[in-house]
C-alpha positions, 0 to 999 in steps of 0.5 A: 517607536510605538509597540502594539499588542492585541487590545493595547497600544502605546505611543510617545508624545511625538506620535500622538498625531499618528495614533489612529494609524497605529490603532488601525495597524494594531486591529489588523494585526490582531485580526490576522493573528485571530484568523491564523489561530482559528485556522490552526486550531480548527481541523479542515472538514474532510469531504466524504465521497458519494456512496457506492452500492457496488461490490468488486471482485478482483483476480490478481497474479504476480510472477517473476516469469511475467518480467523481462527476462523471466525467472523462477526465483526469490518471490516467484509467485503470488495469487490473490482473490479479493472481494470488496463490499459496498460502502456502508456494509461494515459491522458496527464495532469495526465502523466505530474503530475506523472512525476512532482511528481515522475520523470521518470517511466512507467505509467498506470492507475487503476480504482476500484469499492470498497465496505467496511463494518464495524459492532460492535462486537455484531451484534444481538443487536437491540440497539448496544453498544454505546462504540462499533464501529458503523455500517458503509459502503462505496461504492467508485470509486478509480482512481490511477496513477501507475508509475514504475521503476525497483526498485520503484512503486509510486502511486497517486490517488483520491477516491470519494464515499458515506458513509451511507445507499446509500453505500448499505452495509446493503443490501449486508451484510444481503442479503448475510446472508439470501442467505446462511441461516445465521441470519441477523445483527440487528442494521443497523438502527443505521448506519452512515448517508449518506455523500459524501466522497473524499480522496487523497492518494499516496505512494511509494514502494521500491523493493530491492533484498537481495540475493538468497538461492538455486534458491529462491530469497529474497526481501524486499519491504519497503513502505510509504503511506498516505491519506488525506480526510473526510474518513480517514487521516493517514500516515504509514510506513512498508514493507514485506520480501518475498521468491520465484521465479520471484519476479520482476513480481510485487511489492507484493499482492494487498490489500484494503487500508490502508493495505500494497498493491502492487496494481493490476499491474504485469508483469510476468517474467516467466511462473510460479511465486510464493512467500511467505511473511510476513510484518509489518506496523505502522500507525498514524491516525488523523481521521477515519469517520468509527469510529468517526462518520459523519462529519456534523451530529450527529451519533454513534461514539467511540474514535479513537486509533491514533497509529495502527499496522498490521501484514500480512502473505500470499502467491501469485502465477502467472501461465501463466498470472493469479495471485492468492494471499491469505493474512491473516491480524492481526490488533491492536485496532482501537478504545478504548475498542476494543478487543486486536487484530483482523484478517481477510482474503483476496483473490484476483484473477487477469487476464491479457488480 
């Protein structure tokens, strides 16, 4: 038999008459190999979406009382006010860092003022169960760079804040309970002590069109995210599948991290956008201050469960630039002796201007 390689052919005497066919086959083989090498070695040029001159303001509330049945425990409340600037309004050094990390893409900045509140299961005990999660709250400012191509959204940011009485968690929760006539929580004097926090986070979302069913699009959005800091250290992977129209308007609804979040940035591709979705997430947690207690002082704490998972279901719509989303999240236990599962609701309302 003859053997072939690029630029070289060999044959026996009995194959002289087929030498032309061998040369043709060798040439085709070489061209195919060259084409494959080019495809492997040459990166696909990212498609950059059109610029967006609008800013976005978002109000978000997450609360276990918004779930069915409503409760008042564990991750009991989260409030967030977010601002996303227009594309291109990014400081030069931040823009350069983003391009060095993520390559080409359209950039914009996001700024969030956020508070999260955690309580034990039984909030009417003056001396809370030491085997339950401690009372804790955090008030933080988050600065994020969002960088988009038509198929991906990349995120990098830093959060600075405070845990403890300075987070105003006790004042917000018990003050709200007093206003609506509910019993205040009794064990806040055992909350975590004041401690400054700093966390660095980042991740990427991929947006892939699966198909179209009767004019309704189908997309999957895998996601990888992580965080390092004195509040939480984790790495996670997950994704959502969604059905709707105008799906290229965003990368999924916004949620308070670490849950799967498409961020507040969106650019409507039609006057009315809608979708329903479901998603799953797996998370490996190395540290959680809200569960394991203060870093430098003795405080209430419980053992961490490092392997965690979430399930999300919800819907979102964008009508003439206003986005409204509602999400129900189901969590596996975050610490030892916790209930088998926990759920809470999230509502976010965004305006473009």
